[in-house]
C-alpha positions as CSV (number, residue, x, y, z in Angstrom):
1,M,-24.8,-10.5,-49.5
2,W,-27.1,-12.0,-52.1
3,P,-31.0,-12.4,-52.0
4,E,-30.5,-16.0,-51.7
5,E,-28.4,-15.5,-48.6
6,I,-29.9,-12.6,-47.6
7,G,-33.4,-15.0,-46.9
8,W,-31.6,-17.9,-45.2
9,T,-29.2,-15.3,-42.8
10,I,-33.0,-14.0,-42.1
11,E,-34.5,-17.3,-41.3
12,Q,-31.4,-18.3,-38.8
13,L,-31.6,-14.8,-37.2
14,D,-35.1,-15.2,-36.6
15,M,-34.4,-18.6,-34.7
16,N,-31.9,-17.3,-32.8
17,W,-32.8,-13.8,-31.8
18,D,-32.2,-12.1,-28.8
19,K,-34.5,-9.2,-27.6
20,S,-31.1,-7.8,-26.7
21,Y,-30.1,-7.0,-29.8
22,K,-29.4,-3.4,-30.4
23,V,-26.8,-2.7,-32.8
24,C,-25.8,-4.4,-36.2
25,L,-21.9,-3.5,-37.8
26,D,-21.6,-4.0,-41.3
27,I,-17.8,-4.5,-42.4
28,G,-16.8,-3.5,-45.7
29,C,-20.4,-2.1,-46.5
30,E,-19.2,-0.4,-49.5
31,S,-21.0,3.1,-50.4
32,I,-24.8,4.0,-49.8
33,N,-25.2,3.9,-53.5
34,Y,-23.6,0.6,-54.0
35,R,-26.3,-0.6,-51.7
36,T,-28.7,1.0,-52.8
37,K,-28.6,1.1,-56.2
38,Y,-25.9,-1.7,-57.6
39,Q,-27.2,-4.4,-55.0
40,P,-30.7,-3.0,-53.8
41,W,-31.7,-6.3,-52.3
42,N,-29.3,-5.3,-49.5
43,Q,-32.3,-3.0,-48.5
44,T,-34.2,-6.2,-47.5
45,F,-31.6,-7.3,-44.8
46,Y,-31.1,-3.9,-43.5
47,N,-35.1,-3.0,-43.4
48,Y,-35.5,-6.5,-41.7
49,L,-33.1,-5.1,-39.2
50,K,-34.5,-1.9,-38.8
51,F,-38.3,-3.6,-38.1
52,R,-36.4,-5.4,-35.1
53,N,-35.2,-2.0,-34.1
54,V,-31.7,-2.2,-34.8
55,E,-29.4,0.2,-35.2
56,I,-27.1,-0.4,-38.5
57,R,-23.4,1.4,-38.3
58,T,-20.9,0.8,-41.3
59,M,-17.5,0.2,-41.4
60,D,-15.1,0.5,-44.1
61,M,-11.6,1.4,-44.9
62,E,-12.7,4.0,-47.8
63,P,-13.3,7.4,-46.7
64,D,-16.0,8.2,-49.8
65,F,-18.4,5.7,-48.6
66,N,-18.5,7.8,-45.5
67,P,-19.0,4.8,-43.2
68,D,-19.9,5.1,-39.2
69,Y,-16.3,3.8,-38.7
70,L,-13.2,4.6,-41.1
71,Q,-11.2,1.3,-40.5
72,D,-9.3,-1.2,-42.4
73,I,-10.2,-4.5,-40.9
74,T,-6.7,-6.0,-41.3
75,K,-4.8,-2.9,-39.0
76,P,-5.0,-2.6,-35.2
77,L,-8.6,-1.3,-34.4
78,K,-8.8,2.1,-33.6
79,I,-12.5,1.4,-32.1
80,K,-13.5,-0.2,-28.6
81,D,-17.1,-0.7,-29.6
82,K,-18.5,-4.1,-29.6
83,F,-21.9,-5.0,-31.4
84,D,-24.8,-7.1,-31.1
85,I,-24.7,-8.4,-34.6
86,V,-21.5,-8.0,-36.9
87,L,-21.5,-8.9,-40.8
88,A,-18.5,-9.8,-42.6
89,T,-20.4,-10.6,-45.7
90,H,-18.0,-11.0,-49.0
91,L,-15.5,-9.4,-47.4
92,L,-12.7,-12.1,-46.7
93,E,-11.7,-12.7,-50.0
94,H,-10.9,-9.3,-50.1
95,V,-8.3,-9.2,-47.6
96,P,-4.3,-10.4,-48.5
97,I,-4.3,-14.1,-47.4
98,L,-1.0,-13.1,-45.2
99,E,-3.7,-10.7,-43.0
100,L,-6.1,-13.2,-42.9
101,N,-5.6,-14.7,-39.1
102,N,-5.2,-10.7,-37.8
103,T,-8.7,-10.1,-39.6
104,V,-10.6,-12.8,-38.3
105,K,-9.2,-11.5,-34.7
106,N,-10.4,-8.2,-35.3
107,I,-13.5,-9.0,-36.3
108,E,-14.3,-11.1,-33.2
109,K,-13.0,-8.4,-31.3
110,L,-16.2,-6.6,-32.3
111,V,-18.7,-9.3,-31.3
112,K,-20.0,-8.8,-28.0
113,K,-20.4,-12.1,-26.0
114,N,-24.1,-13.7,-26.2
115,S,-24.3,-12.0,-29.7
116,L,-24.1,-13.3,-33.6
117,L,-21.3,-13.1,-36.4
118,V,-23.0,-13.7,-39.7
119,L,-20.2,-14.8,-42.7
120,S,-20.2,-15.3,-46.0
121,I,-17.6,-15.7,-48.9
122,P,-17.6,-17.1,-52.2
123,H,-17.4,-20.9,-52.7
124,Q,-17.8,-20.9,-56.1
125,Y,-17.8,-17.6,-58.0
126,P,-15.9,-15.4,-60.7
127,H,-12.9,-13.5,-59.6
128,H,-13.9,-9.9,-58.5
129,A,-10.6,-7.8,-57.9
130,M,-12.3,-5.1,-55.7
131,P,-10.1,-4.2,-54.2
132,I,-8.3,-7.7,-54.7
133,D,-9.7,-11.1,-54.6
134,N,-7.5,-13.6,-52.8
135,G,-9.1,-16.4,-54.3
136,W,-9.7,-18.4,-51.2
137,R,-13.2,-20.4,-51.8
138,P,-14.0,-22.2,-48.5
139,V,-16.5,-24.5,-47.9
140,P,-18.6,-23.6,-44.9
141,K,-16.6,-26.2,-42.7
142,E,-13.3,-24.2,-43.5
143,L,-14.8,-21.3,-43.3
144,V,-15.7,-21.4,-39.5
145,K,-12.9,-23.7,-38.6
146,I,-10.7,-20.0,-38.5
147,F,-13.3,-18.6,-36.2
148,N,-13.7,-19.3,-32.1
149,G,-17.5,-18.7,-32.1
150,K,-19.9,-21.9,-31.7
151,V,-21.4,-22.6,-35.1
152,L,-25.5,-22.4,-34.7
153,A,-25.8,-22.8,-38.9
154,T,-23.8,-23.1,-42.2
155,K,-24.9,-23.9,-45.7
156,I,-23.7,-23.5,-49.2
157,I,-26.2,-21.3,-50.9
158,E,-26.8,-21.1,-54.8
159,T,-27.0,-17.8,-56.2
160,E,-28.5,-16.4,-59.7
161,H,-26.6,-13.6,-60.9
162,K,-28.0,-10.3,-61.0
163,L,-24.9,-8.5,-62.1
164,K,-25.0,-8.0,-66.1
165,K,-21.3,-9.2,-66.4
166,Y,-22.2,-12.3,-65.1
167,V,-25.9,-13.1,-66.2
168,G,-26.1,-16.3,-68.4
169,K,-22.9,-17.8,-66.7
170,P,-23.4,-20.9,-64.3
171,K,-24.9,-19.9,-60.9
172,S,-22.4,-19.0,-58.3
173,K,-22.2,-20.7,-54.9
174,S,-21.7,-19.0,-51.4
175,S,-20.5,-20.3,-48.2
176,C,-22.7,-18.7,-45.1
177,A,-22.5,-19.5,-41.7
178,L,-23.8,-18.1,-38.5
179,L,-21.8,-18.2,-35.1
180,K,-22.8,-17.1,-31.5
181,Y,-20.0,-15.9,-29.2
């Protein structure tokens, strides 16, 4: 997530918080180096969850990232755990379009009943091919339409570029949503 998305997400979580939330899953978490050095602002969000006594677990398909769950979200799930908060931020643009429906089903299987799903995806953003970029740039209404959760909040959030290769270019926009299951 970008800093502006983190601020909005924290506001939305505060308004919809349940004391029973204890475990969060970050899908497509990247490496600890990426989260702490390349995009250090992500620690703001992780620290928010830790302050709320929420354990953070990670899922990624890259073994070198040392995730808690080694899983390609487009493939049948190997884990049976469900989580109080699931993060699928800047993930869906990296899923092959033909795998999108299956990926959505897998994400939804990971969310406990009466729990939250945090979504974000680029709306206006440069192509970034790691591992792929499927080019999908939905508005929030299009993003939440493919999910079955109750929409609590959506917003298009404008972000300043923090990465050197994008500095000086027009601001980006992300479609963000909070859903309850």
